[in-house]
N, C-alpha and C positions, 0 to 999 in steps of 0.2 A: 504494501499500500502506499502510497505519494506520501512526503510529507505535508503539511499544511505551507500555505505558501507565506514568506517571510514579509511582515511588514517595515520592516527596518532591521538592519544588521553595520556590524561595528567591528571593525580590526581590534583584536588585542590578544588579549593571555589569561589564560585561567589555572589556579593552583590547584595543583593534583595533592591533596593531601597524603594519601596513602604511600606516594611515590615520594614526596617533601619536594617538588619540583612544579616549574611553571613551564605551560606548553601554549604556542601561539597559534592561535588561530582565528575564527569567525564567531560573533557572538550576534543570534539573531534573533529576534521575536515576530510572534505570530501572534493569531488571536486568541491562542489558549495556552502558548508555551513559552519558553525560554531555553533557547538550548545553544549548545557552544561546539563546533565541530574544530578540530586541529586540522592541521597544515603541515604538510601536503596530500596528506592520506584522506582528510576527512570523515575520521575515526569521531564518532559521538560522543564526546567526553559527559555531557551532560543533557537531563531534557527533563526540563521542573516545569510543572503546571501552573500558571499563575494563579489558579485557587488555592495550592499548597505556601505560597508566598508568605510570610508572616511582617516580613521587613525588610524595605530597602533601602540603603546608607551608602555616604560617602564618608570613608575612614582612612584614616593613616596613623601606621605603630613605628614602632624601631626597625621594621625588618620589612615592609611592605611601604612602599611609599606612594600615596595618592591613589588607593584602591576602592573600588563598588562594591559592596558586600550586599549579598541577598540571604536572608534568613529562610529557612525553611521548615516546615513543620516538624517536629520534634527535634529542635532545636539544633539542626543539623547545617551552620555558615558555607557561604558559597563566597570566592575571592577573587576578584575581574582587575586585571589591573593592563595598564599600556592601552589603553582606550581611545580610539582616533575618531571623531575630531578630537573629542577632550569629554573627560570622565562626568563635566557637569551637564552637558548636551545627554550623554546615553541615560543619565541618571533624571533628567526630566522628561524622557520619551518612556522610561519604563515605570517610570512612579503613575505616569497618566494612565498608563492604559492598565496598569494593575488595581488604581482604585476604581476606575472606569468600569472593570470586569467586576469588581466587587461590589458597585452598585445596580452594576445593569441586573432587572429582574429577567431579563431574557435569555441570558447564558442559558447554555445546554451544562447539566451537571457533568456529561464525559463527551469528547468530543468524537468520542472511540463509538459511541452510538448515533448509529446511521438515521436522520426524519423519515419515520411514517410517511406514508403518502397522506395521512389526514395531517399531521403537523407542514407537511408541507404548503399543503393545502390553506390552511392556517395562516402559515407565514404571506403568504404571496395574497391574499385576503387583505390582512394586518398590513403587509406596503401598502395597495393600493389604497386602503384607506387612510394610512399617513398623508399620501400624496394628494388626496382629492382634499383634505382638510386643510394641508398647506395652499393648493391653488384657492381655495374659497377665501383663505386669508389674505393673499392677494387679491383677486377681486375684489372683497369688501373695503379692503384699504383703499383702491382705484376708483370705487365708486364714491365712496364718501370724499375721496379728492376731488372727483369731478362734480359731484355735485355744490360742494362748498364753493367751487369757482365761479359754478352758475348762477350761484345765491349772490356772490359778490359783483357779478358784471350787472344781476338784475336792480341791485342795490344803487350801483354805479348809474347804469343808463336812468331810472328814477331821481337819483340826485341832477343829472344832469339837462332833465326836463324840466323839471321845477327852474334851475336856475337860468335855463333858455328862458322860460314863459318871464320870467324877472327881470332881465335884459332885457326883452322886447318890447318893454312897455318904456324903458329910456328911450328919450331918443337923443340920437347923437347930436352935439351943439353946431350952431353952422360957421362957427369957427374953426372947428377944426378937420385938417384937411388930409387926414392917412385912410381916414376909413372905418377900419376896425378901432372898437374902443379900448383902450387900454388895460381895464380892467377886466373884460370879455379875456381879451388874451391871457391874461395871469389866472384868470379860472378853468380854461383851457387845459393850461400848464399843471394846475392844479387836479384837475379831474382827471388824466394821466398819470399822473403820480400814485394817485388814488388807486386806481385801475391795476398799475403795477404791486403795488404796495398790498390787494387784496389777492392777487395771483401769487404772490408770496406767501400769502398766508393758506392759501389753500395747499401750497405745494408741501405744507411742515406737513400734512397728512401722511405725505412718505416718507417721515421718520418715526413712522409706526414698525416696533420689530416684530419681524414675522417668525423666525429663530434665533436662538443664541447656543453656543456648547461650547466648552472647555476646549481649549486647543494647545498645542506646541505649536510657535510662531518662529517664523525666522526671516528675518531681511535680505532677500540674495543680492550678492554682490556687496554687499559690507560686510562688517567685521565682527557682525553682529552673531552672536549664536544661538542655537534654538532655547528658548525659553518658555513655560509658563504663559499662556494669557486666554485670548477667546477670540472666535469669529462670530461677530453678529451681524447675520443677514437682514436688509430693511425692504422697506417698498422702494427705496428710490435709490439706494448705494449698500454698500459692505465696510462695514469697519472693523478692522483689527485691535484687540486691545491688550494690555500688558496686565500682570495677575493683577497689577495694583486699580485696573478698570481704567488707565491712564490711555490715551486715542493717541496709537502707533501711527496710523496712516486711514484716512477713509476713503473709498473709493465711491465713487458716484457711475449711477449708473450707466451714464453715456459717455465716462471716461474709460469702462473697463475693456479692454483691446481683447485679452484672452483669458479663459480658464482653463489652464490644464489639469485633466484629472490623470494623476499615478496609479494611484491604487483608490480601493472604498472610502481609504482614511485618509487619504491624502494629496492635495490641490495646491497648485499655485496662479494667483491671481498676478496679471500683468498690465500697467499702463503704459503705451508707449508713448514717447518723446524724439521728438526733431531737434538734433541740436546739443542734446543732455541726455544723461544716463537713464533708461527706464526706470520705473516703481516695481516691483515684484517681490512679493510676499509666499514664502510656502507655507505651508499651515496641515499639520498633521492632528488629527485627532480619531477617537476611538468612537465618536458619535457623527463622525463625518455625514454619514447616510441622512441622517436628518436635515442636513444643510444640501445633499446633491439634489434632492428633487426638487427644490426651488429654485436653484440656480441652474439647472435643467431649463425650468417653465421661465425666469426672468432672462436669461443669457441666450438660451439657443443657439445661433452657430455661434456664438461665441466662445460653446464649450466645447476643448478639443480632448478628446479620449487619446491617450500617448498607446506606446507599443508597451509601454511598462504595464498600463493598467491590463492591457490582454494577456499577458505575458502569465500575471496575477490570478485572474481570471480563469486562463487554462489550468491554473496548479490547481485554484480553489474546487474547482469542476471535478477535479477527481480524489479530491478528499471531504470527507462527512466533516458536516459545522459549519459549511461555509457561509459565508457573509449573508445573511435574509434580504428579503426585500426583494425580489427577483419580477420579471417581467414589465422594466422599462431599459432605458437605453444602457442603463450599469449591467449590461451581461458578457456572456464570452464573446458573442457575437459581434457585437458595437466593433464597428470600423474603427482602425486604432491609425491612430496619425504620429507623423514625425516628433518626438517632443522637442522644440526647441528652445525651451526652457532652460535658464543654466541652473546647475544642483546647487543644493543648500544642504 
């Protein structure tokens, strides 16, 4: 049986306690498991289910420099060192998926147990229901936005009618040679400003949140590492925030050029510029599927399915417990595009 597809992996080393030595290899995270394979023979040295993890810590001791430790049930501690790009980035990703795994009520107890036909049907129906709910939220917010703009324009039209009626009762002095009255020009300018303000007020409805998910975020192209934060999907924009809720960047809907989907858990959002560097954020989340259905609807042709995603789905399709929510474009049959976004 094939292994679960890897969500993320990092070069590093693992301390084999029985042999009192370090072995170099690759640390990999899947939806349910943390594993370490040695190099170059790809021997599996550890395969630990996330549900058995009690604690994840960054530690340092007299003989182990800057290590990451994972405490397993039964008080067994596993040591990982020399992690790249850095220990902190690995810690944030592992800790995020581990906590979300514990908080998720939908995770199966055993990845080895294949879903029954009934469970598969329930999963499909649940996924379709979630997508319909997301669609309803977007349409509801857009309807409110449109209604408020129409109401604002109606009020402006009514005010202009009253103003025109009053001004028409005033006669232009015979000594005034310029035709249009100065106060009428001023009134028209005020009316135009009021119209713009009403439109801006109506568009404020676009700031309503559709969904918000915890995530690990990184600014591609900068020296910033992957760190905890959140992705907030609004009617008119996407917001990337840090763990303290501070805004890192706001992508207005019309400014988003590409949404690259690397896996069911990872995306990149890019805003392109001419003459200066693009702005791109890489976002990784255990709950990304909650946002993908909304992004699919809001950004349509801007969503790019990468080859990494197709490979991920091809692997997941041969393993039990693959991510739920099938029946939309997030399937292994979706066309793969070349991933032109830079790494992160």
